[in-house]
C-alpha positions in Angstrom: 0.0 -0.2 0.2 3.0 2.3 0.5 4.5 1.4 -2.9 1.0 2.8 -4.1 0.8 5.8 -2.5 4.3 6.8 -4.2 3.3 5.2 -7.6 0.1 7.4 -7.8 2.3 10.4 -6.4 4.5 10.0 -9.3 1.7 9.9 -11.4 0.1 13.6 -10.8 3.7 14.8 -10.3 4.1 13.6 -14.6 0.5 14.5 -15.2 1.0 18.0 -13.7 4.0 18.6 -16.2 1.8 17.3 -18.7 -0.8 19.8 -17.6 2.4 22.9 -17.5 3.3 21.7 -21.1 -0.3 21.6 -22.5 -1.0 25.3 -21.0 2.4 26.7 -22.4 1.3 25.2 -25.9 -1.8 27.0 -25.5 -0.4 30.3 -24.2 1.6 30.5 -27.4 -1.3 29.4 -30.0 -1.0 33.0 -31.5 2.7 33.2 -31.3 4.8 33.4 -34.6 6.9 30.8 -35.5 6.3 28.7 -32.4 6.5 24.6 -32.0 4.6 22.8 -29.9 6.0 21.1 -27.0 4.8 17.4 -26.1 5.5 15.4 -22.8 7.1 11.8 -23.0 6.5 9.5 -19.9 8.5 6.3 -19.2 7.8 4.0 -16.1 10.3 3.6 -13.0 12.4 0.8 -12.2 10.1 -2.7 -11.8 10.3 -4.7 -8.2 10.2 -8.4 -8.6 7.4 -10.0 -6.4 8.9 -13.8 -6.7 12.1 -14.6 -6.4 11.5 -18.1 -8.0 9.8 -18.8 -11.2 8.7 -22.0 -11.1 5.5 -23.6 -9.8 4.3 -26.3 -7.2 5.7 -29.1 -9.4 9.1 -27.3 -10.0 8.3 -26.6 -13.8 9.0 -23.1 -14.9 6.6 -20.2 -15.0 5.8 -18.5 -18.6 5.6 -15.1 -16.7 7.5 -13.3 -13.9 5.5 -11.5 -11.1 6.7 -7.9 -11.4 5.3 -4.5 -10.3 6.2 -1.1 -11.3 6.9 2.0 -9.2 5.2 4.7 -11.1 5.8 7.1 -13.7 8.1 9.7 -14.6 8.6 12.7 -17.7 11.6 11.2 -19.8 11.6 14.5 -22.5 9.6 17.1 -23.3 10.1 17.2 -26.9 9.5 20.4 -29.6 7.6 19.3 -32.6 8.8 21.2 -35.5 5.9 20.9 -38.3 5.1 22.8 -40.8 2.7 25.9 -39.2 0.1 27.9 -41.6 1.5 30.9 -43.7 -1.0 33.8 -42.9 -0.4 37.2 -45.1 0.3 40.1 -44.1 1.4 42.0 -46.9 4.9 43.5 -45.3 7.5 43.0 -47.6 10.0 41.6 -44.8 7.6 39.2 -42.9 9.2 36.4 -44.1 8.0 32.9 -43.7 10.3 29.8 -44.2 8.9 26.6 -46.4 11.0 23.6 -45.1 13.2 22.8 -42.9 15.3 25.9 -42.4 15.8 28.3 -39.5 17.0 32.2 -39.8 19.9 32.6 -37.9 20.5 35.4 -35.1 23.3 36.8 -33.7 22.3 37.5 -29.9 24.1 39.8 -27.8 26.6 37.4 -26.0 27.5 36.9 -29.9 26.1 33.2 -30.0 24.3 32.1 -33.0 20.5 31.7 -32.5 18.2 29.9 -34.8 14.7 30.8 -34.9 11.4 30.7 -37.5 10.0 33.8 -36.2 10.4 35.9 -39.5 8.6 39.1 -38.6 11.7 41.5 -39.4 12.4 45.1 -39.6 15.4 47.5 -40.5 16.9 48.7 -37.5 19.4 51.8 -36.9 22.5 50.4 -36.7 26.5 51.6 -36.3 27.2 51.1 -39.9 23.7 51.7 -41.6 20.5 49.9 -41.5 20.4 46.5 -39.9 18.0 43.9 -40.5 16.7 42.5 -37.6 14.3 40.5 -35.4 11.7 42.1 -33.1 14.5 42.1 -30.5 16.5 43.8 -32.2 18.9 41.0 -32.8 21.0 41.0 -36.3 19.9 38.4 -39.1 23.0 36.8 -40.6 23.6 36.2 -44.0 25.2 33.3 -45.8 28.5 33.6 -44.8 27.4 34.6 -41.2 27.5 38.3 -41.4 24.8 40.8 -40.1 22.8 41.9 -43.1 23.2 45.8 -43.5 22.4 48.3 -46.1 23.6 52.0 -46.1 21.6 54.5 -44.0 20.1 56.4 -47.0 18.6 53.6 -48.4 15.0 53.7 -49.3 13.9 50.2 -47.6 10.4 50.6 -49.5 12.3 49.6 -52.7 13.5 46.4 -51.2 12.3 43.1 -52.2 13.0 39.3 -51.1 12.6 36.5 -53.4 12.3 33.0 -52.6 16.0 32.1 -52.3 16.0 34.8 -49.6 18.1 37.0 -52.1 17.3 41.0 -51.0 17.5 43.3 -54.0 17.0 47.1 -54.4 15.0 48.5 -56.8 17.6 51.2 -58.8 16.4 53.5 -61.3 19.1 53.5 -63.9 19.1 56.6 -66.9 19.3 55.8 -70.0 19.6 57.7 -73.4 16.0 57.2 -75.0 15.4 57.1 -78.7 14.8 60.9 -79.2 17.9 61.8 -76.9 16.1 62.9 -74.0 17.1 60.9 -70.8 14.9 58.3 -69.4 14.9 55.7 -66.5 14.6 52.3 -66.1 14.2 50.2 -62.9 17.0 47.5 -62.2 17.3 45.3 -59.5 20.6 45.4 -57.9 22.0 42.8 -55.5 22.2 43.7 -51.6 22.5 40.3 -49.2 21.0 37.1 -49.0 19.7 35.7 -45.8 21.2 32.7 -44.5 19.0 29.1 -43.6 20.7 26.6 -41.4 18.9 23.2 -41.3 19.9 20.7 -38.1 20.3 16.6 -38.8 18.0 16.4 -35.2 15.9 19.8 -34.6 14.2 17.6 -31.7 17.7 18.2 -29.8 17.8 21.9 -30.3 17.8 24.2 -26.8 15.3 26.8 -26.7 16.1 30.1 -25.1 13.1 31.7 -25.8 9.6 31.0 -26.9 11.3 30.8 -30.5 15.1 31.1 -30.5 17.0 27.8 -30.3 20.6 27.2 -29.9 22.5 24.3 -31.1 23.4 21.2 -28.5 25.4 18.0 -29.3 22.1 16.1 -29.6 20.9 18.5 -32.2 24.1 18.3 -34.7 26.4 20.9 -36.2 24.4 23.2 -38.1 24.2 22.8 -41.4 24.1 26.0 -44.2 21.4 25.5 -47.4 24.0 28.1 -49.0 27.0 25.7 -48.7 25.6 22.4 -48.7 24.3 20.8 -51.5 23.1 17.9 -50.0 20.2 19.6 -48.0 16.7 20.0 -49.9 16.3 23.7 -50.0 13.9 25.8 -48.0 11.7 28.5 -49.6 11.2 32.1 -48.5 7.9 33.4 -48.8 7.7 37.7 -48.8 4.8 38.9 -47.3 3.6 35.8 -44.7 4.4 34.7 -41.4 4.6 31.1 -40.2 2.0 31.1 -37.6 2.4 28.5 -34.5 1.9 24.9 -35.5 -0.2 25.0 -32.0 -3.6 22.5 -32.8 -6.3 24.4 -30.0 -8.6 21.7 -30.5 -6.2 18.7 -30.0 -4.7 21.1 -27.0 -7.9 20.8 -25.5 -8.6 17.0 -25.9 -5.1 16.7 -24.6 -5.7 18.8 -21.1 -9.0 16.7 -20.7 -7.1 13.6 -20.7 -4.2 14.9 -18.1 -6.8 16.3 -15.9 -8.7 12.9 -15.9 -5.5 10.9 -15.5 -4.5 13.2 -12.4 -7.7 12.5 -10.8 -7.4 8.8 -11.5 -3.7 8.9 -9.8 -5.3 11.0 -7.0 -7.8 8.6 -6.3 -5.2 5.8 -5.9 -4.0 7.5 -3.0 -7.4 8.3 -1.5 -7.7 4.2 -1.9 -4.4 3.4 -0.6 -4.7 5.5 2.5 -8.4 4.3 3.3 -6.9 0.7 3.0 -4.2 1.9 5.4 -6.6 3.5 7.8 -8.1 0.0 7.5 -5.1 -1.9 8.6 -4.6 0.3 11.5 -8.3 -0.2 13.1 -8.0 -4.3 13.0 -8.1 -5.3 16.3 -5.9 -8.6 17.4 
C-alpha cells in the first residue's frame, strides 16, 4: 500500500508536468513561429515480487511477477511540423517553407536559430541592419549581419524565394529621341542565410521561438554551402503561425486532467486501506 501511495504521487507529478506543457502551448497559440511541445513518459523501476519462477511442481512459469513503481517525465520534445502561412502584406515578414531556420546574432555573440520571420530594419552603427523584433541582427549566408547604407529607401527592397534581397534602382539611359529616361533594375544587396539540423528536436530552446545548437541537435548545416540539403523557400509577405492545434490541446488537457484525477483516487484508496489496517484488532 505504501508502494501504491508513491506510485500515485509519481503519476500526479507527471500529469502536472503534462498540464503545464499543454498550457504553455495554448498560451503561445498566436506566437509567430512557435513550435508545440509534447511530454513523453517512461516507467520507473520494476520490483520482482517472486524470487522463484517455478510452480509447485518445479516447472518454470511462463511469466514473471513484477510490479512497477510509477512513472516520470522522460522528455519534453519540440515538434517542428510546418505551421500555416498567414498573409501580412509586409515585405519583410518572411515565412520559411521547409526545414530551414533564420540565423540570429544574440548580444552574447552566440548564434541562435528561429522560425520567426517578423523582421524590421533597425538603425545600426554602419547603416540599417535587418533585425528581429528583439533587435538582434539577422545573418547572411556568410554568417555576417545583413545591413544596407543608411540612406537606403527600404520601401524599394524586395526579397525573392531564395532569400536574396534586392533594391529597386532607377538607372538612366538615353532614349531614341535623345532625351534621358529611367528604367528600374534590381541590384543585389544580400542573401538571408538559412540553417538546418540533423535532429532539430535536440535544439535547446532559449526563448519562445529561438533555439541554440546542442550535441543532440548536431552541428548547424548551411543551406547555401551544403548541396545535399533540400533547400527551403522564403515567402515574403507571410508569417508562419504557431503549429499548435487548439482542439488537440484541449483534448490532451482533458485526458491529462482525468489521469491526474485517477492517480489522486489511487492515493485516496491506498489511504483508506491503510486506515482499515490500522483499525484491526487482534
